[in-house]
VEXDREN-2710 file (C-alpha; in Angstrom, 1 decimal):
% VEXDREN-2710
k/r/px/py/pz
1/UNK/180.1/50.7/7.0
2/UNK/181.4/48.2/4.7
3/UNK/184.0/45.5/5.9
4/UNK/182.9/45.9/9.8
5/UNK/181.3/42.5/12.0
6/UNK/178.9/44.1/14.3
7/UNK/177.4/48.0/15.0
8/UNK/175.2/49.0/17.9
9/UNK/174.1/51.9/18.9
10/UNK/174.4/53.5/22.1
11/UNK/172.8/56.6/23.6
12/UNK/170.3/58.2/25.8
13/UNK/167.5/55.8/24.8
14/UNK/165.6/53.6/26.7
15/UNK/167.7/50.7/28.0
16/UNK/171.0/52.0/26.6
17/UNK/172.5/54.6/29.0
18/UNK/175.4/54.6/26.1
19/UNK/175.7/50.6/27.1
20/UNK/176.2/47.8/24.3
21/UNK/173.0/46.3/24.4
22/UNK/171.5/43.8/22.2
23/UNK/168.1/45.6/21.7
24/UNK/170.0/48.1/19.9
25/UNK/172.2/45.4/18.1
26/UNK/172.0/47.2/13.8
27/UNK/170.9/44.8/11.2
28/UNK/173.7/44.3/8.3
29/UNK/171.6/44.9/4.7
30/UNK/171.9/43.1/1.8
31/UNK/174.7/45.0/0.5
32/UNK/177.0/44.1/2.9
33/UNK/177.8/47.9/3.1
34/UNK/174.6/49.4/5.1
35/UNK/174.0/48.9/8.6
36/UNK/170.1/49.9/9.9
37/UNK/167.7/49.7/13.0
38/UNK/164.6/51.2/13.4
39/UNK/164.3/52.6/17.1
40/UNK/160.7/53.4/18.3
41/UNK/158.8/54.7/21.2
42/UNK/161.1/57.8/21.2
43/UNK/159.8/61.3/22.0
44/UNK/159.7/63.5/18.8
45/UNK/160.2/66.7/20.7
46/UNK/163.3/66.4/22.7
47/UNK/166.4/66.1/21.8
48/UNK/168.9/62.3/22.1
49/UNK/172.4/62.1/22.2
50/UNK/174.0/58.8/20.0
51/UNK/177.0/57.0/18.9
52/UNK/177.7/54.0/16.8
53/UNK/179.7/51.2/18.7
54/UNK/181.6/49.6/16.0
55/UNK/183.1/46.2/16.6
56/UNK/183.0/46.6/20.1
57/UNK/185.7/49.4/20.5
58/UNK/185.3/52.1/18.3
59/UNK/182.8/54.7/19.2
60/UNK/181.9/57.2/16.4
61/UNK/178.6/59.1/15.4
62/UNK/177.0/59.4/12.0
63/UNK/178.8/61.7/9.7
64/UNK/174.9/62.9/8.2
65/UNK/174.7/64.1/11.9
66/UNK/172.8/67.8/12.1
67/UNK/174.2/68.9/15.1
68/UNK/176.9/67.4/17.7
69/UNK/178.2/67.6/21.1
70/UNK/181.6/68.2/21.6
71/UNK/182.9/66.8/25.1
72/UNK/185.8/69.9/25.2
73/UNK/184.6/73.0/23.1
74/UNK/180.8/73.3/23.9
75/UNK/182.0/74.9/27.3
76/UNK/183.1/77.8/25.8
77/UNK/180.2/78.5/23.7
78/UNK/177.8/81.0/25.2
79/UNK/173.9/80.5/25.8
80/UNK/173.5/84.2/24.3
81/UNK/174.8/82.6/21.0
82/UNK/173.0/79.0/21.1
83/UNK/170.4/78.9/24.3
84/UNK/170.0/76.1/25.4
85/UNK/172.4/73.7/24.5
86/UNK/172.4/70.4/25.5
87/UNK/174.5/68.8/27.7
88/UNK/177.4/66.0/27.4
89/UNK/177.1/62.8/28.4
90/UNK/179.9/63.5/30.9
91/UNK/181.1/60.2/32.7
92/UNK/178.9/58.0/30.1
93/UNK/180.5/58.0/26.8
94/UNK/183.6/59.7/25.3
95/UNK/184.4/61.5/22.1
96/UNK/181.8/63.3/19.8
97/UNK/178.3/62.7/19.9
98/UNK/175.7/63.1/17.5
99/UNK/172.1/64.4/18.5
100/UNK/168.8/63.3/16.7
101/UNK/166.5/66.6/17.2
102/UNK/163.2/67.8/16.1
103/UNK/163.2/69.1/12.6
104/UNK/163.5/73.2/13.4
105/UNK/160.6/74.6/11.6
106/UNK/161.3/78.0/9.8
107/UNK/158.8/80.1/7.8
108/UNK/160.6/81.5/5.0
109/UNK/159.3/85.2/4.2
110/UNK/161.4/86.3/1.0
111/UNK/161.3/84.7/-2.6
112/UNK/164.9/85.7/-4.0
113/UNK/166.6/86.3/-7.7
114/UNK/169.7/85.5/-7.4
115/UNK/172.1/88.3/-9.3
116/UNK/173.9/87.2/-12.5
117/UNK/176.9/85.8/-11.8
118/UNK/179.1/88.5/-13.9
119/UNK/177.9/91.2/-11.6
120/UNK/178.2/89.7/-8.0
121/UNK/179.9/92.2/-5.6
122/UNK/180.9/89.6/-3.0
123/UNK/181.7/90.3/0.6
124/UNK/183.7/88.0/2.1
125/UNK/183.2/87.5/6.0
126/UNK/185.0/85.3/8.8
127/UNK/182.3/85.7/11.3
128/UNK/184.8/84.8/14.6
129/UNK/186.7/87.8/13.1
130/UNK/183.9/90.3/11.6
131/UNK/181.9/91.0/15.1
132/UNK/182.7/90.5/18.6
133/UNK/179.5/88.6/19.5
134/UNK/180.6/86.3/16.3
135/UNK/177.0/85.1/15.6
136/UNK/174.2/84.7/12.8
137/UNK/171.5/87.4/14.7
138/UNK/174.0/90.1/15.3
139/UNK/175.6/89.9/11.5
140/UNK/171.7/89.9/10.3
141/UNK/171.4/92.9/12.4
142/UNK/174.4/94.7/10.4
143/UNK/173.0/93.8/6.6
144/UNK/171.8/97.3/6.5
145/UNK/175.4/98.5/6.8
146/UNK/177.0/95.8/4.2
147/UNK/173.8/96.7/2.1
148/UNK/174.5/100.3/1.9
149/UNK/178.2/99.3/1.0
150/UNK/176.2/98.2/-2.8
151/UNK/177.3/94.4/-2.3
152/UNK/175.1/91.9/-3.6
153/UNK/176.4/88.9/-2.0
154/UNK/178.2/87.7/1.1
155/UNK/180.5/84.7/1.1
156/UNK/180.9/83.1/4.9
157/UNK/183.9/81.4/5.8
158/UNK/183.1/77.9/6.7
159/UNK/180.0/77.5/9.2
160/UNK/179.8/73.7/9.5
161/UNK/181.4/72.2/12.4
162/UNK/185.1/71.9/12.3
163/UNK/187.3/71.4/15.4
164/UNK/188.0/73.7/18.3
165/UNK/186.1/76.9/18.2
166/UNK/188.5/79.5/16.9
167/UNK/189.2/78.4/13.8
168/UNK/189.1/79.6/10.0
169/UNK/186.7/76.2/9.0
170/UNK/189.3/74.5/6.7
171/UNK/189.4/71.6/9.8
172/UNK/185.7/70.4/8.7
173/UNK/184.9/67.4/10.6
174/UNK/180.8/67.7/10.6
175/UNK/179.8/68.7/6.7
176/UNK/175.9/68.6/7.6
177/UNK/176.1/70.2/11.1
178/UNK/175.9/74.3/11.6
179/UNK/179.2/75.2/14.0
180/UNK/177.2/76.1/17.3
181/UNK/179.9/79.0/17.9
182/UNK/178.2/81.3/15.3
183/UNK/174.5/80.2/16.7
184/UNK/171.7/78.0/15.8
185/UNK/170.1/76.7/13.1
186/UNK/166.7/79.0/12.9
187/UNK/169.2/82.0/13.6
188/UNK/170.8/81.1/10.3
189/UNK/168.1/80.6/8.5
190/UNK/166.9/84.1/9.4
191/UNK/170.2/85.8/8.2
192/UNK/169.9/84.2/5.0
193/UNK/166.3/85.0/4.5
194/UNK/166.9/88.7/5.9
195/UNK/169.5/88.2/3.3
196/UNK/167.5/87.4/0.6
197/UNK/165.1/90.3/1.4
198/UNK/167.9/92.8/1.1
199/UNK/168.8/91.5/-2.2
200/UNK/171.7/90.0/-1.2
201/UNK/173.4/86.2/-1.7
202/UNK/174.6/84.1/0.9
203/UNK/177.4/81.9/-0.6
204/UNK/178.8/79.0/1.6
205/UNK/183.1/78.7/1.8
206/UNK/182.6/74.4/1.8
207/UNK/186.1/72.3/2.4
208/UNK/185.4/69.0/0.7
209/UNK/189.0/68.5/-0.7
210/UNK/189.8/66.9/3.3
211/UNK/188.8/66.6/6.5
212/UNK/190.1/65.6/9.8
213/UNK/190.6/62.7/11.9
214/UNK/187.0/63.5/13.7
215/UNK/185.4/62.8/10.7
216/UNK/183.3/59.5/11.4
217/UNK/184.6/59.0/7.5
218/UNK/188.4/59.0/8.3
219/UNK/187.8/57.0/12.3
220/UNK/185.8/54.1/10.9
221/UNK/189.1/53.4/8.8
222/UNK/192.1/54.2/10.1
223/UNK/195.4/53.5/10.2
224/UNK/196.4/54.2/13.8
225/UNK/200.2/53.0/13.8
226/UNK/200.8/55.5/10.9
227/UNK/198.1/58.1/12.0
228/UNK/196.4/58.0/8.4
229/UNK/193.7/56.5/6.5
230/UNK/193.6/53.2/6.3
231/UNK/194.0/51.1/2.9
232/UNK/190.3/50.2/3.1
233/UNK/188.9/53.8/3.6
234/UNK/186.3/53.9/0.8
235/UNK/186.7/57.8/0.8
236/UNK/190.3/58.9/1.6
237/UNK/193.6/58.5/0.3
238/UNK/195.9/57.1/2.3
239/UNK/198.6/60.0/1.7
240/UNK/197.0/62.9/-0.2
241/UNK/197.9/63.0/-4.0
242/UNK/199.0/66.9/-4.2
243/UNK/200.7/69.7/-3.1
244/UNK/199.1/71.8/-0.1
245/UNK/197.2/69.4/1.8
246/UNK/196.2/69.2/4.9
247/UNK/194.6/66.7/7.3
248/UNK/193.0/63.7/5.2
249/UNK/192.8/63.7/1.6
250/UNK/189.3/63.1/0.0
251/UNK/189.5/60.6/-3.1
252/UNK/187.2/62.6/-5.4
253/UNK/187.6/59.7/-8.2
254/UNK/185.6/57.3/-5.2
255/UNK/182.4/56.9/-5.9
256/UNK/181.6/57.1/-2.0
257/UNK/182.9/60.3/-1.6
258/UNK/181.1/61.4/-4.7
259/UNK/178.1/60.2/-3.5
260/UNK/178.5/62.0/0.3
261/UNK/180.1/65.3/-1.6
262/UNK/176.7/65.8/-3.6
263/UNK/174.4/64.9/-0.7
264/UNK/176.6/67.9/1.1
265/UNK/175.8/70.2/-1.9
266/UNK/172.1/69.5/-1.9
267/UNK/171.6/69.5/2.0
268/UNK/172.5/73.5/2.7
269/UNK/171.2/74.6/-0.8
270/UNK/167.5/73.3/0.4
271/UNK/167.5/73.2/4.2
272/UNK/169.2/76.6/4.6
273/UNK/168.3/77.9/0.7
274/UNK/172.2/79.6/0.3
275/UNK/172.5/80.2/-3.2
276/UNK/175.8/78.7/-3.9
277/UNK/179.2/77.2/-2.6
278/UNK/183.1/78.4/-2.5
279/UNK/185.2/75.2/-3.1
280/UNK/188.4/75.7/-1.1
281/UNK/191.2/74.1/-2.8
282/UNK/189.1/73.0/-5.8
283/UNK/192.3/72.0/-7.6
284/UNK/193.2/69.3/-5.2
285/UNK/190.1/67.3/-6.8
286/UNK/192.7/65.0/-8.6
287/UNK/193.7/61.6/-8.3
288/UNK/196.8/62.1/-10.5
289/UNK/200.0/61.3/-8.1
290/UNK/201.5/65.0/-7.6
291/UNK/202.3/65.2/-4.2
292/UNK/205.1/67.4/-4.4
293/UNK/205.5/69.0/-7.6
294/UNK/203.5/72.6/-7.7
295/UNK/203.6/72.9/-11.2
296/UNK/202.4/69.7/-12.6
297/UNK/199.3/70.2/-10.1
298/UNK/198.3/73.1/-11.9
299/UNK/198.9/71.6/-15.4
300/UNK/195.7/71.2/-17.2
301/UNK/194.1/68.1/-16.0
302/UNK/190.9/66.3/-17.6
303/UNK/190.1/64.1/-14.8
304/UNK/190.0/67.0/-12.8
305/UNK/187.3/69.1/-14.6
306/UNK/185.2/66.0/-15.5
307/UNK/184.5/65.7/-11.5
308/UNK/183.8/69.2/-11.4
309/UNK/181.8/69.0/-14.6
310/UNK/179.4/66.3/-12.7
311/UNK/179.1/68.4/-8.9
312/UNK/178.5/71.3/-11.1
313/UNK/175.7/69.8/-13.0
314/UNK/174.6/68.5/-9.5
315/UNK/174.3/71.8/-7.9
316/UNK/171.8/73.0/-10.7
317/UNK/169.6/70.1/-10.7
318/UNK/169.3/70.8/-7.0
319/UNK/168.6/74.5/-7.5
320/UNK/169.5/76.1/-10.8
321/UNK/171.4/78.9/-10.8
322/UNK/173.2/78.0/-7.6
323/UNK/177.0/79.5/-7.8
324/UNK/180.0/77.6/-8.5
325/UNK/182.9/79.1/-7.0
326/UNK/186.4/77.2/-7.6
327/UNK/189.7/78.5/-5.8
328/UNK/191.4/76.7/-8.5
329/UNK/194.6/78.8/-9.5
330/UNK/195.0/76.3/-12.3
331/UNK/196.5/76.3/-16.0
332/UNK/194.0/79.0/-18.0
333/UNK/193.5/76.3/-20.5
334/UNK/191.9/74.4/-17.7
335/UNK/190.3/77.8/-15.6
336/UNK/188.8/79.1/-19.4
337/UNK/186.9/75.6/-19.8
338/UNK/185.6/75.4/-16.4
339/UNK/184.7/78.9/-16.8
340/UNK/182.5/78.4/-20.2
341/UNK/180.8/75.5/-18.3
342/UNK/179.5/78.1/-16.1
343/UNK/181.2/77.9/-12.9
344/UNK/182.9/80.9/-11.6
345/UNK/187.2/81.0/-10.2
346/UNK/189.0/83.3/-7.8
347/UNK/191.4/85.5/-9.5
348/UNK/194.1/86.5/-7.1
349/UNK/195.0/90.3/-8.1
350/UNK/196.5/91.1/-5.1
351/UNK/199.8/91.6/-6.0
352/UNK/199.6/93.7/-8.6
353/UNK/197.1/95.8/-7.2
354/UNK/199.3/96.1/-4.2
355/UNK/202.3/97.2/-6.6
356/UNK/200.1/100.1/-7.7
357/UNK/199.4/101.6/-4.6
358/UNK/202.9/100.9/-3.4
359/UNK/204.1/103.3/-6.5
360/UNK/205.9/100.2/-8.7
361/UNK/204.5/101.2/-11.9
362/UNK/206.3/98.5/-13.6
363/UNK/204.8/95.5/-11.8
364/UNK/201.0/96.9/-11.3
365/UNK/199.5/95.5/-14.6
366/UNK/196.1/94.6/-13.4
367/UNK/194.9/93.0/-16.6
368/UNK/195.0/89.5/-15.7
369/UNK/191.9/90.2/-13.4
370/UNK/190.0/90.4/-16.8
371/UNK/188.5/87.2/-18.2
372/UNK/188.7/88.8/-21.7
373/UNK/192.1/89.0/-21.4
374/UNK/192.6/85.9/-20.2
375/UNK/190.3/84.7/-23.4
376/UNK/187.7/83.5/-21.5
377/UNK/183.8/83.2/-23.4
378/UNK/182.2/84.2/-19.9
379/UNK/183.1/86.8/-17.7
380/UNK/183.3/84.6/-14.4
381/UNK/186.6/85.5/-12.9
382/UNK/185.9/86.8/-9.2
383/UNK/189.3/89.0/-8.8
384/UNK/190.3/91.1/-5.8
385/UNK/192.7/92.4/-4.3
386/UNK/192.4/91.4/-0.7
387/UNK/191.1/87.6/0.9
388/UNK/191.5/85.8/3.9
389/UNK/194.9/84.7/2.0
390/UNK/196.2/87.9/0.6
391/UNK/195.5/91.0/3.0
392/UNK/197.1/94.3/4.4
393/UNK/197.7/96.4/1.2
394/UNK/197.2/99.6/3.4
395/UNK/199.7/98.3/5.5
396/UNK/202.5/97.5/3.0
397/UNK/201.7/101.0/1.9
398/UNK/203.1/102.4/4.9
399/UNK/206.0/99.8/5.4
400/UNK/207.3/99.2/1.6
401/UNK/205.7/102.2/-0.6
402/UNK/207.7/103.8/-3.2
403/UNK/209.3/107.4/-2.3
404/UNK/210.8/109.8/-5.5
405/UNK/211.4/113.2/-4.2
406/UNK/209.4/114.7/-2.0
407/UNK/206.3/112.0/-3.2
408/UNK/206.0/109.3/-0.5
409/UNK/203.5/106.7/-0.5
410/UNK/204.3/105.5/2.8
411/UNK/202.7/108.6/3.8
412/UNK/199.3/108.1/5.8
413/UNK/197.0/110.5/3.1
414/UNK/199.0/109.8/0.0
415/UNK/198.5/106.0/1.0
416/UNK/195.2/106.3/1.4
417/UNK/194.8/108.5/-1.6
418/UNK/196.2/105.2/-3.7
419/UNK/194.2/102.5/-1.8
420/UNK/190.5/104.9/-3.2
421/UNK/192.5/105.2/-6.5
422/UNK/192.9/101.3/-6.6
423/UNK/189.3/100.5/-5.4
424/UNK/188.1/103.1/-8.1
425/UNK/189.6/100.7/-11.0
426/UNK/188.9/97.6/-9.2
427/UNK/185.2/97.9/-8.5
428/UNK/184.5/99.8/-12.1
429/UNK/186.5/96.6/-14.3
430/UNK/184.0/94.6/-15.9
431/UNK/183.1/91.3/-14.1
432/UNK/182.5/89.9/-10.5
433/UNK/184.0/91.2/-7.4
434/UNK/185.2/90.6/-3.7
435/UNK/186.2/92.7/-0.9
436/UNK/187.8/90.9/1.8
437/UNK/185.9/92.1/5.2
438/UNK/187.0/95.6/6.4
439/UNK/188.7/96.1/2.8
440/UNK/186.1/99.4/2.7
END
């Protein structure tokens, strides 16, 4: 926290009781950026809530914290999902509280050889909607069904902490904390371990393009008048540098942002043994200022390529063979270079496959779903007919299907037969493929 004049820790510690106490005033390191304190006399078997009091007014917790307490949303988390959840210190503080917790011990049972990236068959899951219990334990019990489908990877939409409970997860605020609405740390580890025991990789959708205002990195340097990051924020741009941005735009040319991002990537690979990441809005990892020009945003960007090569190299250092999957949708020259470096990229084939199931032949060419057609040297194009953003092919069949004489693609059985046809073509074309939940 550079350029701050005073920082104290407040919390459940003896003698603090969430009030500013000279005993817990932090020390400024010689780098004039890092504040530190060593607290002794704590019980290593229990949890402690804490925050930082910055310059006497701002209460935030640590951006690296592995568990948070939310004064609003925790009340709606069932004890069946997250047993023995520590209560929020109501009446003593405000805002999100971090938790110092005993290290959860988990004995891993299964060694795992990751599937060849060129042969991935990925099943994309939004846990909130996939199961009524929306928890890792129930998802673990469902693995037999998923294994029978023939998939060899599960891609979870974001499960790190985000604002609220009922969300897709693309509104992140704490990047090292597991979202409690889906379960606790050991239940997530058991899920991953069980996946590995069945030959299934676990890919984590992660959002490092942006963060909400409750993220401590944003809150520490915030322009309250304009409701955006302040000009001296070490991690964020004041305003977004590209179209389609939401919340606050990370500056990935900042060494502070790159350090933070690589720490996040390292953490989930090592702590939870995940097998790689799908990076949301990876095209946004650029500082070229195109806030409204969509065409310029997708043009070849050497600076963006350099950032992604650095991040991919970091992943391979932390866990050799970890998947780097980009939601990129940039010019083919850029995607070709990234795939040649070993990264996988999403390939949206929704429109063309749907035109085929609808019966509109002239617009149903699906050849762009093949990396060979794009001129790539490695078969790392993850094509899909549906995703969380592009879905409901069957519904569109019944509403908009082509009719020629007595042949009606809107009729249910005909529409279903055409879906089977599309699936056969889709799943037997070479290269990695992805199915959106319930697509089967």
